[in-house]
GUBA-675079 format. One record per residue: residue number from 1; x, y, z of N, C-alpha, C, CB in turn; chain; residue in three letters. Coordinates in steps of 0.05 Angstrom, whole numbers. Atoms other than C-alpha are relative to their C-alpha. Glycine has a CB too. Example, Ala and Ser with C-alpha at 12.3 -4.5 7.8 and 13.67 -1.06 7.14 Angstrom:
<sites>
   i    npx    npy    npz   capx   capy   capz    cpx    cpy    cpz   cbpx   cbpy   cbpz ch  aa
   1     18    -24      0    246    -90    156     18     24      0    -20      1     25  A ALA
   2    -16    -24     -1    273    -21    143    -15     22     14      9      9    -29  A SER
</sites>
This chain:
<sites>
   i    npx    npy    npz   capx   capy   capz    cpx    cpy    cpz   cbpx   cbpy   cbpz ch  aa
   1    -27     30    -11   2254    708   1523     -3     15     27     46     -2    -16  A MET
   2    -12     -6    -30   2256    765   1582    -33    -15     18      9     46      7  A LEU
   3     21      8    -25   2188    739   1609      5    -32     -1    -38     11     -6  A LEU
   4     -2     17     -2   2207    671   1598     29     -9     17     -8     -5    -22  A ASP
   5    -17      3    -25   2268    678   1641     -3     21     18     28     -2     -5  A LEU
   6     13     -5    -22   2234    713   1688    -16    -24     14    -16     20     -6  A VAL
   7     18     18    -10   2180    652   1688     21    -15     15    -18    -16    -22  A GLY
   8    -20     27     -7   2246    605   1694      7      6     32     33     -3    -22  A SER
   9    -17     -9    -34   2274    643   1753    -18      3     19     17     31      3  A GLY
  10     23      9    -17   2213    645   1789     -1    -26     13    -22      1    -15  A LEU
  11      4     28     -4   2202    580   1787     23     -6     29      8    -20    -33  A VAL
  12    -27     10    -17   2272    569   1819     -3     13     24     31      8    -13  A THR
  13      3    -10    -21   2264    618   1872    -26    -14     18      0     28     -5  A THR
  14     25     11    -19   2195    592   1891      3    -25     19    -23     -9    -19  A LEU
  15     -3     31    -16   2212    521   1899     16      0     21     12    -24    -17  A SER
  16    -17     -4    -18   2266    541   1944    -11     11     29     17     17    -12  A ALA
  17     16     -3    -30   2210    566   1998    -17    -20     13    -19     21      0  A LEU
  18     14     23    -13   2167    532   2043    -23      9     -5      5     -8     30  A PRO
  19     33     -1     19   2092    522   2017     -3     29     20    -33    -36      5  A HIS
  20     22    -21    -18   2061    577   2073     21     29    -23      6      0     55  A ARG
  21    -14    -28     10   2120    633   2046    -12      5    -35     42     -4      1  A ALA
  22      7     -4     21   2107    617   1982    -30     11    -19      7    -20     -2  A ALA
  23     37     -2      3   2024    623   1980      1     32     25    -26    -44     21  A LEU
  24     -8    -30    -14   2045    693   2026     10     27    -24     32     -8     23  A GLY
  25    -15    -18     19   2092    719   1972    -19      3    -34     36    -18     -5  A ALA
  26     29     -5     22   2032    706   1914     -8     18      2    -23    -13      0  A GLY
  27     30    -25     -1   1980    745   1952     10     19      2    -23      2     22  A ARG
  28    -12    -32     -3   2025    806   1965      1     12    -29     36      1     14  A MET
  29     11    -19     30   2036    807   1889    -19      5    -16      9     -2    -17  A VAL
  30     25     -3     17   1973    793   1869    -22     23     10    -16    -29      1  A GLY
  31      6    -19    -13   1949    845   1917      7     29    -17     13     -6     25  A ARG
  32    -21    -17     11   2002    894   1892     -9     13    -30     28    -19     -4  A ALA
  33      6      1     17   1987    871   1820    -37     17      1      8    -28     -5  A SER
  34     24     -9      2   1910    899   1833      0     28      4    -17    -12     15  A GLY
  35      7    -19     -4   1929    957   1854     15     17    -21      3      5     25  A ARG
  36    -21    -12     16   1982    976   1802    -15      1    -20     26    -13     -3  A ILE
  37     17      1     32   1938    949   1739    -25      4      2      0    -28    -16  A LEU
  38     23    -20     -8   1884   1008   1754    -29    -10    -21     13     38     -9  A ARG
  39     22      7     15   1847    989   1697    -10    -34    -17      5     20    -18  A ARG
  40      3     18      6   1848    918   1689    -22      0     38     29    -18    -13  A LYS
  41     18     13    -19   1820    909   1763    -27     19     -3     14      0     33  A HIS
  42     34     -2      0   1758    963   1741    -12    -24    -17    -13     32    -15  A ARG
  43     14     17     10   1746    906   1697     -8    -25     10      8     -2    -18  A ARG
  44      0     27    -26   1751    852   1748    -32     15      8     35      0     36  A VAL
  45     19    -10    -18   1706    900   1789    -27      7    -20     14     28     16  A CYS
  46     33      6     23   1655    905   1730    -14    -24     -9      2      8    -28  A GLY
  47     16     22      7   1649    836   1713    -17     -6     17     12    -19     -5  A ASN
  48     18      9    -30   1633    813   1786    -21     12      3     13      7     28  A LEU
  49     33     -6      0   1577    872   1787    -15     -6    -15     -8     21      0  A GLU
  50     23     21     27   1548    837   1715    -13    -12     17     13    -27    -24  A ARG
  51     12     26     -6   1546    776   1753     -8     -4     13      6    -17      0  A ALA
  52     16     -3    -27   1509    796   1815     13      1     25    -18    -20      4  A GLY
  53    -17     -9    -29   1567    806   1869    -15     17     10     29     13     -1  A CYS
  54      8    -20    -18   1540    839   1921     19     14     12    -14     -9     17  A ASP
  55    -21    -12     -8   1612    865   1945     21      6    -29     12    -19     23  A GLU
  56    -19      9     14   1644    869   1882     26     11      1     -8      0    -20  A PRO
  57    -22    -17     -5   1698    921   1901     20    -19     20    -12     29     14  A ALA
  58    -25     17    -22   1726    877   1960     -1    -24    -11     -6     -3     36  A ARG
  59     -2     26     11   1708    807   1921     27      6    -21    -31    -10    -16  A THR
  60    -21      0     14   1758    837   1866     32     -4     21     -3     29    -17  A ALA
  61    -26      0    -17   1814    854   1918      6    -31     12     -4     23     27  A ARG
  62      0     34    -16   1801    781   1952     15    -20    -29    -48    -17     11  A ARG
  63     -2     25     33   1808    748   1872     28      9     -4    -25      8    -37  A ALA
  64    -32      4     11   1876    783   1858     17     -5     22     13     26    -16  A TRP
  65     -4      7    -20   1900    762   1926      6    -26     -3    -16      7     15  A ALA
  66      3     23     -3   1879    694   1919     13     -7    -26    -26     -7      6  A GLN
  67    -12      3     27   1893    698   1838     39     -3     10    -11     34    -22  A GLY
  68    -29      6     -5   1967    708   1859     15    -23     22      9     25      8  A GLY
  69    -10     32    -15   1975    652   1915     -9    -21    -24    -22     -9     35  A ALA
  70      5     14     18   1943    609   1863     23    -13    -20    -17     14    -12  A ASN
  71    -17     13     12   1993    615   1813     31      1     11     -3      9    -24  A LEU
  72    -23     -6    -20   2057    630   1862      2    -38     10    -12     28     31  A PHE
  73      4     31      0   2030    552   1880      9    -19    -21    -26     -4      2  A GLU
  74      1     25     19   2025    523   1818     36     -2     -6    -23      7    -34  A ILE
  75    -26      6     10   2097    546   1803     25     -5     27      7     26    -21  A LEU
  76    -10      9    -25   2125    532   1873      3    -34     -6    -23      8     25  A TRP
  77     16     20      6   2093    461   1851     16    -14    -25    -29     10     -5  A LEU
  78    -14      7     27   2130    461   1779     30     -3      7     -4     24    -22  A VAL
  79    -23      0      3   2201    477   1806      0    -22     18     14     23      3  A GLY
  80    -10     18    -17   2202    425   1855     10    -30    -14    -22     -2     21  A ARG
  81    -14     24     11   2242    356   1845     -9    -27      6     26     -1      8  A GLY
  82      7     27     -5   2215    289   1838      3    -21     20      8     -8    -14  A ALA
  83     -5     14    -27   2237    266   1902    -13     12     15     25     -3     11  A ASP
  84      5    -14    -28   2204    327   1942    -29    -11      1      3     36      1  A ALA
  85     22      3    -11   2145    311   1979    -29      6     -8      6     10     17  A ALA
  86     23    -21     11   2072    319   1955    -15     18      6    -14     -6     -8  A PRO
  87      4    -22    -23   2036    374   1969    -40    -19      9      2     49    -19  A LEU
  88      7     20     -7   1981    338   2016    -33     16    -12     12    -10     34  A PRO
  89     28     -5     19   1901    340   1981    -22    -20      7      6     -4    -32  A VAL
  90     21     21     -8   1842    325   2011    -26     -7    -30    -17     16     32  A HIS
  91     20      5     26   1794    294   1950    -26    -15      7     14    -18    -25  A VAL
  92     29      3     13   1719    295   1935     -5    -17     -9     -7     14    -17  A GLU
  93     12     -1     30   1681    255   1894     19    -22    -19      5     37    -13  A GLY
  94    -15     19     12   1735    204   1875    -10    -23     -9     18     -5     13  A SER
  95     17     26      2   1686    142   1879    -18      8    -31    -24     -6     34  A GLU
  96      7    -17     22   1641    190   1820     27     -5    -29     -2     35     17  A ALA
  97    -23      4     23   1710    192   1772      4    -26      2     29     16      4  A LEU
  98      2     27     -1   1721    120   1787    -13    -21    -18     -8     -3     20  A THR
  99     22     25     14   1652     88   1768      1     11    -24    -34     -4     11  A GLU
 100      8    -13     32   1648    133   1709     34    -13    -16     -5     51      0  A ALA
 101    -31     18     14   1727    101   1685    -12    -29     -7     32     -7     29  A ALA
 102     -4     27      5   1700     40   1695    -23    -19    -19      2    -11     27  A ARG
 103     26      4     22   1639     45   1643     15    -13    -23    -17     31    -11  A GLU
 104    -18      6     29   1701     44   1594     -4     12    -33     -4    -31     -6  A GLY
 105      2    -15     20   1674     89   1551     14     35     -9    -27     -2      1  A ARG
 106    -19    -27     -3   1728    147   1574    -20     21     17      9     15    -35  A GLY
 107      7    -16    -10   1720    202   1615     10     36    -14      7    -12     25  A VAL
 108     -6    -31      1   1714    279   1594     -4     14     22    -14     13    -19  A LEU
 109     -8    -17    -25   1746    315   1658      7     32    -12     30    -15     16  A LEU
 110      3    -27     10   1724    391   1646     -2     16     24    -25      4    -18  A VAL
 111    -17    -25    -22   1753    450   1694     -2     26    -12     34     -4      6  A SER
 112     -9    -32     -2   1765    521   1700     28     15     13    -21     12     15  A ALA
 113    -15    -12    -11   1813    567   1725    -11      9     14     11     11    -10  A HIS
 114     11     -7    -22   1794    561   1786     15     -7     24    -24     -9     -1  A LEU
 115    -21     13    -19   1843    553   1844     16    -11    -10     -7    -16     16  A GLY
 116    -27     13     14   1902    511   1835    -11    -24    -21     23    -14     25  A ASN
 117     13     19     15   1871    476   1770     23    -19     -2    -13      9    -27  A TRP
 118    -13     26     14   1931    436   1760      3    -26     27     37     12    -15  A GLU
 119      8     27    -11   1916    394   1820    -13    -16     -6     -8      0     17  A LEU
 120     25      8      4   1856    370   1791     10    -27    -16    -20     23    -16  A VAL
 121    -10     28     15   1891    315   1743     19     -2     13      6     -3    -30  A PRO
 122    -17     12    -18   1943    309   1786    -21    -21     22     18     24     15  A VAL
 123     22     17    -18   1889    271   1836     -9    -21    -20    -27     19     14  A GLU
 124     15     19     15   1859    232   1777     32    -16     -4    -21     14    -31  A VAL
 125    -18     13      0   1928    205   1764     13    -15     32     14     17    -13  A ALA
 126    -11     11    -26   1943    190   1838    -29    -18      2      8     25     28  A ARG
 127     24     20     -7   1873    148   1835      0    -24    -22    -32     16     -2  A CYS
 128      2     13     18   1904    104   1783    -13     -5    -29     -3    -10      9  A GLY
 129     15     -3     23   1874    130   1723     16      8    -28    -21     18      6  A LEU
 130    -17     -3      8   1908    140   1660    -10     27    -16     10    -24    -10  A PRO
 131     19    -25      6   1895    222   1645     30     17    -15    -19     17     35  A VAL
 132    -16    -19     15   1919    277   1593    -12     27     -5      5    -11    -26  A ALA
 133     12    -22     -7   1899    345   1590     17     16    -34      9     12     38  A VAL
 134      3    -11     25   1890    382   1531     12     35     20    -42     -6    -18  A VAL
 135     -5    -25     -7   1924    454   1538     22     26    -16      8     -7     26  A ALA
 136    -11    -20     22   1953    519   1503     23     -1      3     -8     27     -1  A ARG
 137    -28     -7     -2   2026    533   1485     -2     19     23     14     12    -27  A PRO
 138      6    -19     -8   2045    573   1536     22     26    -11     -2     -7     28  A LEU
 139    -18    -11     19   2099    605   1491     24     16      7    -14     14    -16  A GLY
 140    -11     -5    -11   2154    611   1538     19    -33      3    -16     17     17  A THR
 141    -12     25      0   2203    550   1526      6     -7     23     21     -3    -15  A ARG
 142    -15      0    -24   2246    551   1584    -23    -12     29     13     35      2  A ARG
 143     35      2    -19   2169    552   1636     -6    -19    -19    -27     32      1  A LEU
 144     21     17     12   2134    513   1585     17    -34     -1    -10     16    -36  A GLU
 145     -9     29    -10   2187    452   1594     -4    -15     25     25      0      0  A ARG
 146     10      2    -39   2185    460   1669    -20    -20      7    -18     30     14  A LYS
 147     34     15    -13   2113    457   1668    -13    -21    -16    -27     24      2  A TRP
 148     16     30     13   2097    396   1620     22    -22     21      8     -7    -49  A LEU
 149     -5     15    -27   2162    362   1671    -20    -13      9      9     15     22  A ALA
 150     18     10    -22   2118    368   1726    -23    -19     -4    -11     22     10  A PHE
 151     23     17      9   2058    339   1688      8    -29      3     -8      7    -30  A ARG
 152    -14     27     -1   2098    276   1671      4     -4     22     23     -4    -14  A GLU
 153     -5     17    -21   2124    266   1733    -23     -5     18     22      9     14  A ARG
 154     28     -3    -10   2054    268   1760    -13    -25    -16    -14     31     -7  A HIS
 155      6     29     23   2037    210   1704    -26     12    -13     -9    -38     17  A GLY
 156     25     -8     15   1992    268   1673     22      6    -34    -22     35     20  A VAL
 157    -16      3     44   2009    271   1585    -20     29      1    -17    -41    -37  A ARG
 158      8    -25     10   1997    338   1559     -3     -4    -31     22     24      7  A THR
 159      0     -9     20   1970    354   1489    -10     21     -4     -7    -12    -11  A LEU
 160      7    -26     -5   1984    413   1471    -11      9    -28     25     18     12  A LEU
 161     25    -13     28   1927    449   1422     22     16    -16    -33     29     14  A ARG
 162    -11    -19     22   1949    473   1360     28    -15    -15     10     32     17  A GLY
 163    -29     10      8   2008    422   1350     -9    -23    -20     21    -12     30  A GLU
 164      9     19     15   1997    370   1291     -3    -17      7      8     -5    -15  A ALA
 165      2     39     -9   1961    307   1308    -14      7     35     49    -24      4  A GLY
 166     23     -4    -22   1934    337   1374    -26     -6      6     -2     18      2  A SER
 167     22      9      2   1866    331   1365    -10    -23      2     -5      7    -14  A GLY
 168      2     23     12   1867    269   1333     15    -26     27     18      5    -34  A MET
 169     -7     14    -33   1907    240   1400    -14      1     22     21      8     13  A ALA
 170     21     -2    -22   1860    267   1440    -30    -16     -3     -6     30      3  A ALA
 171     20     22      5   1801    232   1409     -1    -24      7     -5     -3    -20  A ALA
 172    -10     15     -4   1836    175   1410      7    -16     25     11      6    -10  A ARG
 173      0      0    -30   1854    183   1480    -24    -12     13      2     29     10  A TRP
 174     29      2    -10   1780    189   1503     -9    -29    -11    -20     26    -11  A LEU
 175     12     18     15   1754    131   1454     17    -29     15      6      7    -36  A ARG
 176    -18     29     -2   1815     76   1481    -16      0     34     48      3     -4  A ALA
 177     17      0    -30   1766     91   1558     19     12     22     -9    -33     10  A GLY
 178     -5    -10    -22   1816    140   1590     -7     22      5     19     -1      4  A ARG
 179      8    -37     -2   1807    213   1618     16     19    -17      7     13     31  A VAL
 180    -26    -26     18   1829    272   1585    -20     20      5     12     -2    -44  A LEU
 181     -4    -13    -10   1825    331   1614     -1     35    -13     19    -12      8  A GLY
 182      4    -24      7   1796    400   1587      2     26     14    -18     -1     -5  A CYS
 183     15    -29    -15   1787    477   1611    -17      8    -16     19     27      5  A MET
 184     19    -18     21   1727    505   1590    -13     24      1    -19    -10     -6  A MET
 185      9    -39      3   1726    581   1606     19     11    -17      3     21     32  A ASP
 186    -13    -15     20   1774    590   1553     -4     -9    -32     29     -3      7  A ARG
 187      9      3     27   1769    588   1480     16     11    -20    -24     10     -3  A THR
 188     -9    -15     21   1806    598   1410    -15      7    -13     15     -7    -13  A GLY
 189     20    -16     16   1782    623   1353    -23    -21    -24     21     25    -18  A LEU
 190     22     34     18   1744    551   1323    -16    -13     16     20    -31    -10  A THR
 191     18     34     -9   1694    499   1341     -4     14     30     25    -41     -1  A ARG
 192     10    -17    -25   1660    550   1399    -24      7      1     11     22      5  A ARG
 193     29      3     -4   1598    561   1425    -10     27     20     -7    -33     14  A LEU
 194      4    -28    -17   1572    630   1456    -27    -17     24    -16     34    -27  A LEU
 195     18     17    -18   1526    604   1519     -1     29     18     14    -33     16  A VAL
 196      9    -19    -18   1498    656   1575     18    -10     26    -35     -1      5  A PRO
 197    -16     11    -23   1551    661   1637     11     26      9     22    -23     -8  A PHE
 198     -1    -27    -27   1560    699   1698    -15     29     -6     35     10      6  A LEU
 199     10    -28      3   1519    755   1676      1     17    -32     17     17     21  A GLY
 200     -2     -9     28   1541    760   1601     -2    -25    -16     27     16     -7  A GLU
 201     -6     20     16   1559    718   1548     35     -7     -1    -12     10    -28  A ALA
 202    -29     14      8   1625    672   1533      1    -21     -6     19     -2     16  A MET
 203      2     12     20   1644    635   1484     14    -38     17     19     21    -28  A TYR
 204    -17     17    -12   1665    562   1509     11    -30    -25    -19    -11     31  A VAL
 205    -11     22     15   1709    505   1469    -25    -27    -10     25    -12     22  A PRO
 206     22     23     11   1657    455   1430     11    -25     -7    -16      9    -28  A LEU
 207     -6     37      1   1704    401   1413      7    -16     19     21     -8    -16  A GLY
 208      4     26    -14   1709    368   1474    -18    -10      1      4     -2     21  A PRO
 209     29     15      1   1634    360   1482     -3    -11    -20    -24     16      2  A ALA
 210      3     14     16   1640    338   1411      8    -21      2      5      6    -15  A GLU
 211    -11     27     -3   1684    283   1428    -11    -19     19     25      2      4  A LEU
 212     19     23    -25   1640    265   1493    -21    -18    -19    -24     24     29  A ALA
 213     28     16     18   1582    260   1439      6    -20    -16    -15     17    -20  A ALA
 214      3     23     24   1611    218   1394      8    -27      9     19      6    -27  A ARG
 215    -20     30    -17   1652    166   1447    -29     -2     19     42     10     26  A SER
 216     28     13    -18   1582    161   1491     20      5     34    -11    -49    -11  A GLY
 217    -10     -2    -32   1637    187   1553    -15     16     22     28     13      0  A SER
 218     16    -17    -35   1622    214   1627     12     15    -12      5     -5     39  A ALA
 219    -18    -27     -7   1631    281   1632      0      3     36    -18     34    -16  A VAL
 220     -7     -5    -27   1667    298   1699      8     31     16     22    -17      1  A ILE
 221     -7    -23     -6   1667    368   1732     21    -14     23    -26     21      9  A LEU
 222    -20      0    -25   1737    375   1774      5     27      4     28    -17     -4  A GLY
 223     -6    -36     -4   1750    441   1809     26     -3     30    -42     24     15  A THR
 224    -15      6    -23   1807    451   1868     -4     31     16     35    -12     -9  A ALA
 225     18    -25    -12   1785    501   1926     30     -9     15    -39      1     15  A GLN
 226     -5      9    -22   1828    517   1981    -16      4     25     21      8      2  A ARG
 227     23      0    -15   1797    508   2047     18     19     18    -15    -32     12  A LEU
 228     -8    -12    -12   1796    552   2101     24    -10     24    -19      9      4  A PRO
 229    -15     19    -16   1849    504   2139     29     16     -9     -5    -36     -9  A THR
 230    -22     -3     15   1900    519   2086      3    -17    -19     20      1     15  A GLY
 231     -1     20     19   1888    452   2056    -13      1    -25     -6    -20     12  A GLU
 232      5      1     24   1884    441   1986    -25    -29     -3     30     -2    -15  A ALA
 233     19     10     10   1817    411   1957     -9     -6    -22    -10      6      6  A CYS
 234      9      2     18   1802    372   1902    -32     -7     -3     16    -12     -9  A VAL
 235     29     15     10   1725    353   1874     -9      0    -16    -19      2      7  A ARG
 236      5     12     25   1699    304   1823    -25      9      3      5    -30     -5  A PHE
 237     38     -3      7   1620    317   1803      0    -15    -24    -16     37     -8  A ARG
 238     12      7     29   1590    271   1748    -23     21    -12    -15    -30      2  A ARG
 239     23    -12     10   1549    321   1703    -15    -20    -11      5     20    -18  A LEU
 240     19     12     11   1482    302   1681     -6      9    -22    -17     -2     12  A ALA
 241     -4     -2     22   1491    289   1611    -20    -24    -16     30     -1     -3  A VAL
 242     24     20      0   1432    253   1577     21    -18    -33    -45     23     -8  A LYS
 243     -5     20     25   1452    197   1525    -12      5    -28    -10    -27      8  A PRO
 244     10     -4     25   1450    210   1456     -7     40    -11    -28    -21      2  A GLY
 245      9    -23      4   1447    287   1457     23     19     -8    -14      9     23  A VAL
 246    -20    -12     16   1483    342   1420     19      4     14     -5     21    -13  A ALA
 247    -20    -10    -20   1551    370   1434    -11     27      8     30      2    -12  A PRO
 248      0    -24    -10   1519    438   1438     -8     -4     33    -18     18    -17  A GLU
 249     17     -3    -23   1470    416   1492     12    -10     29    -24    -15     -5  A ALA
 250    -17     15    -24   1534    380   1534     16     24      5     21    -30     -7  A ILE
 251    -15     -8     -3   1571    439   1519    -16     30     21     15     -1    -27  A ALA
 252     18    -18    -16   1512    483   1553      2     -3     37    -30     -9    -11  A ARG
 253     -1     16    -29   1511    435   1616     23      1     15     -4    -27     -2  A VAL
 254    -29      1    -14   1585    439   1629     -3     35      9     32    -10    -25  A ILE
 255      9    -18    -14   1577    512   1628    -11     16     32     -9     -4    -10  A ALA
 256     13     -5    -30   1525    519   1683      9    -16     17    -27     -3      3  A GLN
 257    -14      8    -20   1560    470   1717     30     24     15      9    -29    -12  A ALA
 258    -11    -16      1   1612    518   1716      5     22     10     -1      1    -10  A LEU
 259      7    -25     -8   1581    582   1727     -4    -13     30    -27     16    -17  A GLU
 260      6      5    -30   1554    546   1793     21      5     21     -9    -26      4  A GLU
 261    -23      5    -15   1616    529   1820     22     26      3     13    -23    -14  A GLU
 262     -2    -17     -9   1641    602   1813    -11     21     14      5      2     -9  A ILE
 263     24    -24    -12   1583    641   1839     10    -15     31    -45     -3    -14  A ARG
 264      6     -1    -29   1601    593   1903     24     15     15     -4    -31     11  A LEU
 265    -34     -3     -5   1673    621   1901     10     22     -5     19    -17    -14  A ARG
 266     -9    -27     27   1682    683   1859     29      2      5    -16     38      4  A PRO
 267    -29     -2     -8   1756    697   1894     15    -11    -14      7     -7     23  A GLU
 268    -12     20     18   1776    636   1862      9      3    -35    -21    -21      2  A ASP
 269     -2     -7     33   1764    655   1781     18     20      2    -29     10    -16  A TRP
 270    -12    -26      4   1802    695   1745    -15     15    -27     33     -4     -4  A LEU
 271     20    -17     18   1755    750   1729     11     25    -18    -22     12     20  A TRP
 272     -4    -21     27   1806    790   1684      1      7    -32     16      6      1  A ILE
 273      5      3     34   1786    769   1620    -25     14    -10     -3    -32    -10  A TYR
 274     21     -8     18   1741    802   1572    -21    -19    -10     13     10    -23  A ARG
 275     18     23     12   1683    766   1554    -27     15    -15    -10    -21     27  A ARG
 276      8    -12     24   1626    779   1499    -29     16     17     -6    -26    -28  A GLN
 277     20    -11     -7   1563    826   1502    -12    -10     10    -11      9    -11  A ALA
 278     15     21    -11   1511    801   1538    -15     -2    -21    -14      3     27  A TRP
 279     11     19     13   1461    756   1510    -27     24     -2     -2    -32     16  A LEU
 280     20    -16      2   1392    795   1483    -17    -18     26    -13      2    -33  A SER
 281     13     17    -14   1331    773   1532    -15    -25    -18    -19     17     16  A PRO
 282      4     32     15   1308    723   1477     20    -16    -13    -19      1    -23  A GLU
 283    -20     18      1   1369    698   1470      4    -19     23     22     13     -3  A GLU
 284    -14     18    -27   1388    678   1544    -30    -12      5     17     23     34  A ARG
 285     19     20     -9   1312    643   1547      5    -27    -19    -32     13     -3  A ALA
 286      0     19     32   1324    608   1469     24    -22     27     22     23    -44  A GLU
 287    -20     10     -6   1393    586   1512    -14    -19     22     21     21      7  A GLU
 288     16      6    -18   1357    570   1581    -13    -21    -12    -16     21     10  A SER
 289     17     26      2   1308    526   1547     20    -22    -11    -27      4    -23  A ARG
 290    -20     22      6   1369    480   1515     12     -7     19     19      5    -18  A ALA
 291    -14      8    -14   1400    477   1575    -17    -25     16     10     23     14  A VAL
 292     22     12    -12   1335    445   1604    -14    -23    -14    -18     20      5  A GLU
 293     12     12     21   1313    412   1548     22    -37     -2      5     28    -31  A ALA
</sites>
């Protein structure tokens, strides 16, 4: 209840600020969180070190600041009214997205909590394509209502994971030739696959890959980034998924693509979560062969 009130109040407060001020406040809160939450900060540094980062402590500090800025920007967007001017976004790879949609077998849009992830499906809708995202419930009623309303205003439908009929709705949406967005860097307790990821192992959801395998849909990676100029950028890239491959192979291709993106700009990803114990060398070799097959 308290978290819901705080979150809703923060949305209202941030929406009254200029965009630059909201980003600055987010960076400040992010840096302070990294200093206060020492145990979590050590986990972030450890995750970065195991991923092979050259300067884990420095990158961790940047990740806290960038994470705060990304979160505050999302909340800033959520609180803005329908008549507010859209946030200017530079888009790359929209041709790959629209070409995949024209094939008529649906598009599985995969992403991660990298940068301002909410901009990715919004830009799909701006391309004139019907898009729905599978999302886990926030557990905060007021804030969730605002968040869902934000997506609806921008033409994005939300399918809440765990709700009755959500899995069937996702399958029908994809079979109808539409775009279905899924976050692949966090998963629940069922239908998942353990894959090598950033120096450790991580469970990725297997359900989206199963839907893509059954429908023969294209798989598009969508990511968001803040450029040095401060402008937001959304990129779309089609992943090389061979026809008729097993869902496990599709999930591994997705995980590998996400890892490549995160390594390019590690400060944009949420390193705070625990991941699984390292795979043995034999398991790593087996997984590498599976991705290449």
